[in-house]
N, C-alpha and C positions, 0 to 999 in steps of 0.2 A: 393745478391738477385739472385733467379733462374727464368728463363723462365718457365712458367707452364700453357700453355693455357687450359690443362684439368681442371685445379683447377678453372680457370676463367669461363670456360663453365659450370662446376658444380655449381658454384656461381649463375650464370644467371638461370639455370634450376632449382635451389632450391627454387626459387620463386613459382614455381607450387605446393609446398607442402600446399599452401592455399587451394587448391582443396580438400586435404585430411584432413588437420589438423585445417584449418581456420586461424591460426596465424603463423604457421611454415614457411610460405613464406616470413615473415619478420624476424623472430627470427634466422633461419639457415643462410641467407646471412649476417646478422648483426654479428653472431658469426665467420663465415668464414672471413669476412672482418676484424673484430678486432683482429683475431689471426694470419692472414696471410699477413697483409698489409706490414709489414717489411720484409717478407720472400719471397713473390712472386712478380716479377715485374708486374706493372700495377694493382695490387689488390687494392691499395688505390684508384685509379681512378675509377675502375669497382665498387667497394664496395659502394663509395659515390653515384655513379650514381643509382645503384640498390636500396639503401635506400631512396634516394630522389624520386625516382619512387613510392616506396611502400607507403612512407608518402603522397605523391601527390594523389595517388589513394584512399587512406583512406579519406584525406580531401574532395576529390570529392564525395565519397560515402556518407559522412556525410551531405554534401550539398544537395544530392538528396533526404534525408528523408522528408524535408518540401515540396519539389516539388511532392511527391507522392500524396499529397491532393490537388494538382492543376492539376486536369484532368489526373491524372496518369503519368505525365511526368517524374517524378522520377524513376518510374519503367523501362522506356525505357532507361533512362540514366544509371541506374544501370546495365541493361543487356549489354549496350555498353562498360561500365567499365570492367565487367566480361570478355567480348571478348577481350578487350585491354590487360587485365591482364594475359589472356592465350596465346595470340598470340605473343606479344612483347618480352617476356623472350625466347621463342623458336627462333623467328627470330635473336635476338641478340646473343643467344648462337651459332647459325650457323655462324653469322658474326664473332664472336671472334675465332671460330674453323678455320675460313678461314683467320684470321689475319687482318680483318677489324676492324674499330672502331664502336662500337655499339651506338645506339641513341634511348633515350626514349623520344618521343615527350609528351607534356603535363606535364612534371615533372617540379616541382617548386624547384629551387636550394636553399634547405634549409641548407644543410651541404655543406660547400665549401671546 
């Protein structure tokens, strides 16, 4: 296995493809994780963390849909989720580039 912090940073930043493609922020990190987890040190850990975060945000977004009809609370929650999905990948990419361990709060540990 090789050390490749740039690949880990790219994997975290690839989540931002959701802004452009809608679902690319899930598919690209998934492909990078599945193809590189045995080649890049730490990719398995980071890949699982990213996929768990993406799945968790999708679940939270689905839960917001019924809340839209309850005084518009779902819209406020969806805006919060969108902000989190933009900011956390950037913060964690910076952490990885500095050799720190990233953290995605509110992630449900689905893939262990």
